[in-house]
N, C-alpha and C positions, 0 to 999 in steps of 0.2 A: 504494500500500500504506500502510495506516494504522500509525502507531507506537503501541505499547502502553506505558503507563507502568509503572514498577517496581511500584507498588502493585497494579495489576491482574494483573501476572505472578505475584504470590504466590498468587493465588486462581484458578487455572485450573479451570474446571468442565467436565465432559463427561458427558452421560447423567444418571443418577440419583445418581452419586457425586461427591464433591468431591475432586479431586486437586490438591494444592498443589505449588509449585515445589520445596521441599526433598525431598519424597517422590520426585518424578521424578528429581531430581539423585542421590539415594541409589541408585535403581534403576540409573541409567546408570553410576554408579561401580562397583556390584557386577558389572554386565555387563562393564565394561572390565577389572576385576580378574580375572574368570574367563577372559576372552580372553587376557590377558597370561600367566596361569598356563598356559593351554593351549599358547601359543607356547613357553614355557620348557620344559614337559614334552616337547613334540614335538622341540625342539632337542636336549634331553638324550638322547632315544631315538635320534635320528639320529646324534649324535656317538658314542654307545656302539656302534651298529651298524656305523658306518664306522671304528671304532677310532681316532678322532681326539680322544682325551681329553688334556687338559694333564697333564703329569707332576706329581706331588705332592712329588717329591724336592727 
């Protein structure tokens, strides 16, 4: 397997469009943010339905 230099990683091309590294990184970060938000919402729904909420007193 050939190693790719950092300069070439910044300009990844595919098809007719040019997609660079920061755009891919931003998309992955948004996907991870949505996934983590889904876990939090799901956990909150489960805790409410099982009546296992922490007391606020």
